[in-house]
Kinemage of the C-alpha trace (Angstrom):
@kinemage 1
@onewidth
@group {chain A} dominant
@subgroup {mainchain}
@vectorlist {calphas} color= white
{ca met a 1} P -2.638 -2.035 -13.013
{ca ile a 2} L -4.276 -1.465 -9.661
{ca asn a 3} L -4.375 1.967 -8.071
{ca arg a 4} L -2.156 2.022 -4.956
{ca thr a 5} L -2.937 5.535 -3.720
{ca ala a 6} L -4.266 4.379 -0.338
{ca glu a 7} L -1.136 2.357 0.398
{ca arg a 8} L 1.104 5.246 -0.625
{ca val a 9} L -0.786 7.729 1.551
{ca leu a 10} L -0.750 5.454 4.615
{ca thr a 11} L 2.952 4.733 4.177
{ca trp a 12} L 3.966 8.374 3.726
{ca ile a 13} L 1.869 9.511 6.702
{ca gly a 14} L 3.594 6.809 8.753
{ca asn a 15} L 6.973 7.973 7.420
{ca ala a 16} L 6.278 11.579 8.396
{ca leu a 17} L 5.135 10.634 11.904
{ca his a 18} L 8.099 8.306 12.348
{ca ala a 19} L 10.512 11.020 11.174
{ca leu a 20} L 8.969 13.318 13.784
{ca phe a 21} L 9.440 10.573 16.401
{ca phe a 22} L 13.074 10.215 15.282
{ca leu a 23} L 13.689 13.969 15.538
{ca ile a 24} L 12.156 14.154 19.011
{ca phe a 25} L 14.375 11.374 20.345
{ca gly a 26} L 17.409 12.841 18.579
{ca gly a 27} L 16.681 16.207 20.162
{ca leu a 28} L 16.233 14.565 23.544
{ca leu a 29} L 19.615 12.860 23.236
{ca phe a 30} L 21.258 16.101 22.139
{ca ala a 31} L 19.639 18.117 24.946
{ca leu a 32} L 20.525 15.511 27.538
{ca asn a 33} L 24.190 15.501 26.534
{ca leu a 34} L 24.268 19.283 26.235
{ca asn a 35} L 23.001 19.713 29.793
{ca ser a 36} L 24.650 16.655 31.334
{ca thr a 37} L 26.283 18.685 34.119
{ca glu a 38} L 22.904 20.113 35.156
{ca phe a 39} L 21.395 16.633 35.064
{ca lys a 40} L 24.200 15.264 37.223
{ca gln a 41} L 23.848 18.166 39.654
{ca ser a 42} L 20.094 17.584 39.999
{ca met a 43} L 20.752 13.904 40.669
{ca val a 44} L 23.376 14.787 43.314
{ca asp a 45} L 20.933 17.206 44.976
{ca ser a 46} L 18.438 14.365 45.328
{ca glu a 47} L 20.853 12.370 47.490
{ca thr a 48} L 22.356 10.348 44.645
{ca thr a 49} L 26.092 9.927 44.363
{ca ile a 50} L 27.958 11.323 41.373
{ca glu a 51} L 28.854 7.793 40.256
{ca asp a 52} L 25.180 6.793 40.273
{ca ala a 53} L 24.262 9.930 38.321
{ca asn a 54} L 26.956 9.145 35.730
{ca gly a 55} L 25.734 5.547 35.483
{ca ile a 56} L 22.126 6.630 34.964
{ca leu a 57} L 23.192 9.142 32.317
{ca val a 58} L 25.272 6.545 30.455
{ca ile a 59} L 22.467 3.968 30.522
{ca phe a 60} L 19.948 6.548 29.352
{ca asn a 61} L 22.274 7.673 26.530
{ca val a 62} L 22.892 4.088 25.395
{ca trp a 63} L 19.151 3.366 25.282
{ca leu a 64} L 18.458 6.570 23.352
{ca ile a 65} L 21.212 5.752 20.853
{ca ile a 66} L 19.847 2.217 20.366
{ca ile a 67} L 16.330 3.605 19.863
{ca leu a 68} L 17.650 6.166 17.379
{ca ile a 69} L 19.576 3.555 15.364
{ca ile a 70} L 16.583 1.206 15.192
{ca ser a 71} L 14.327 4.144 14.358
{ca leu a 72} L 16.646 5.275 11.561
{ca ile a 73} L 16.795 1.766 10.070
{ca met a 74} L 12.994 1.516 10.182
{ca leu a 75} L 12.641 4.960 8.604
{ca ile a 76} L 15.002 4.039 5.757
{ca leu a 77} L 13.161 0.748 5.160
{ca ser a 78} L 9.776 2.476 5.185
{ca ile a 79} L 10.944 5.090 2.678
{ca leu a 80} L 12.335 2.303 0.493
{ca ser a 81} L 8.996 0.487 0.728
{ca ala a 82} L 7.093 3.654 -0.154
{ca val a 83} L 9.231 4.066 -3.268
{ca trp a 84} L 8.685 0.408 -4.218
{ca ile a 85} L 4.875 0.628 -4.038
{ca gly a 86} L 3.588 -0.040 -7.533
{ca lys a 87} L 6.836 -1.696 -8.645
{ca lys a 88} L 7.626 -4.385 -6.059
{ca asn a 89} L 4.374 -4.631 -4.116
{ca lys a 90} L 5.109 -7.959 -2.444
{ca ala a 91} L 8.523 -6.888 -1.108
{ca ala a 92} L 7.185 -3.500 0.003
{ca gly a 93} L 4.242 -5.162 1.759
{ca ile a 94} L 6.428 -7.634 3.636
{ca ile a 95} L 8.853 -4.914 4.747
{ca leu a 96} L 5.991 -2.680 5.906
{ca ile a 97} L 4.417 -5.510 7.904
{ca val a 98} L 7.720 -6.372 9.610
{ca ile a 99} L 8.644 -2.788 10.527
{ca gly a 100} L 5.018 -2.066 11.429
{ca ala a 101} L 5.031 -4.956 13.908
{ca phe a 102} L 8.275 -3.707 15.480
{ca ser a 103} L 7.007 -0.145 15.499
{ca leu a 104} L 3.915 -1.115 17.500
{ca phe a 105} L 6.116 -1.270 20.606
{ca gly a 106} L 7.407 2.288 20.258
{ca asn a 107} L 4.905 4.220 18.180
{ca ala a 108} L 1.573 2.426 17.856
{ca val a 109} L -0.016 4.860 15.380
{ca val a 110} L 2.829 4.502 12.894
{ca gly a 111} L 2.875 0.744 13.433
{ca val a 112} L -0.816 0.438 12.610
{ca leu a 113} L -0.454 2.633 9.507
{ca trp a 114} L 2.431 0.538 8.188
{ca leu a 115} L 0.684 -2.743 9.029
{ca val a 116} L -2.483 -1.708 7.211
{ca ala a 117} L -0.517 -0.504 4.174
{ca gly a 118} L 1.538 -3.714 4.110
{ca ile a 119} L -1.518 -5.939 4.369
{ca met a 120} L -3.274 -3.971 1.636
{ca leu a 121} L -0.236 -4.368 -0.619
{ca leu a 122} L -0.278 -8.136 -0.191
{ca val a 123} L -4.035 -8.701 -0.259
{ca arg a 124} L -5.280 -6.401 -3.012
{ca lys a 125} L -4.759 -7.986 -6.416
{ca pro a 126} L -5.617 -6.634 -9.862
{ca lys a 127} L -8.820 -8.025 -11.321
{ca thr a 128} L -7.620 -10.291 -14.125
{ca asp a 129} L -11.069 -11.731 -14.842
{ca thr a 130} L -12.307 -8.315 -16.023
{ca val a 131} L -10.122 -8.487 -19.102
{ca thr a 132} L -11.199 -12.073 -19.733
{ca asn a 133} L -14.870 -11.161 -19.296
{ca gln a 134} L -14.520 -8.228 -21.665
{ca gln a 135} L -12.841 -10.470 -24.242
{ca asn a 136} L -15.528 -13.129 -23.832
{ca ser a 137} L -18.346 -10.605 -24.131
{ca phe a 138} L -16.740 -9.151 -27.269
{ca glu a 139} L -16.466 -12.629 -28.790
{ca glu a 140} L -20.108 -13.294 -27.873
{ca phe a 141} L -21.087 -10.026 -29.510
{ca glu a 142} L -19.202 -10.962 -32.688
{ca his a 143} L -20.816 -14.404 -32.667
{ca his a 144} L -24.320 -12.976 -32.193
{ca gln a 145} L -23.665 -10.369 -34.863
{ca glu a 146} L -22.709 -13.117 -37.322
{ca asp a 147} L -25.870 -15.033 -36.376
{ca tyr a 148} L -28.028 -11.959 -36.957
{ca glu a 149} L -26.370 -11.286 -40.305
{ca ala a 150} L -26.932 -14.902 -41.365
{ca lys a 151} L -30.572 -14.727 -40.225
{ca asp a 152} L -31.046 -11.461 -42.132
{ca lys a 153} L -29.679 -13.043 -45.334
{ca gln a 154} L -31.883 -16.090 -44.863
{ca gln a 155} L -34.934 -13.884 -44.222
{ca lys a 156} L -34.212 -11.872 -47.388
{ca leu a 157} L -33.919 -15.081 -49.411
{ca glu a 158} L -37.196 -16.361 -47.965
{ca asp a 159} L -38.860 -13.009 -48.670
{ca asn a 160} L -37.610 -13.124 -52.272
{ca val a 161} L -38.881 -16.699 -52.667
{ca asp a 162} L -42.266 -15.740 -51.168
{ca glu a 163} L -42.460 -12.718 -53.452
{ca ala a 164} L -41.661 -14.823 -56.490
{ca gln a 165} L -44.299 -17.385 -55.511
{ca asn a 166} L -46.871 -14.648 -54.949
{ca lys a 167} L -46.161 -13.217 -58.410
{ca glu a 168} L -46.423 -16.691 -59.916
{ca asn a 169} L -49.680 -17.351 -58.112
{ca his a 170} L -50.983 -13.937 -59.124
{ca tyr a 171} L -50.414 -14.648 -62.820
{ca arg a 172} L -52.072 -18.090 -62.623
{ca tyr a 173} L -55.505 -16.761 -61.773
């Protein structure tokens, strides 16, 4: 299992910054609608008709609502991806790359964080050859150990034969 701490940290930092972005735009929408009469009055004072002021306010509200809906969907997907890291790395990586690319248009820092985390999730793979190398080296060790044991037995037999011949030769003279 590969350690995914870096991806988790990048994703959660992006989530926190994006949640802050979401709250700021939500507060802006709330404040704009709360003070809509003041906004309209300031537009009228600047030689704009009341109909134009209403039109500008409606367009601005619609755009803020669209941004908030898209932002909320991206926030939910990023939280889902953060939860999936370590379980469904490929799906989490793809989702983070897609929402990171879209987020580059609105919040570049968050977009880069999510893109980097998504790419890391897809690119970093566990090292499978390490287990194979460890198994191979263990088998080599066992093989060499058997060879050494066989050589030791053969050396002992040769030593015993040499000793017996030396004793035989010693008694002959």
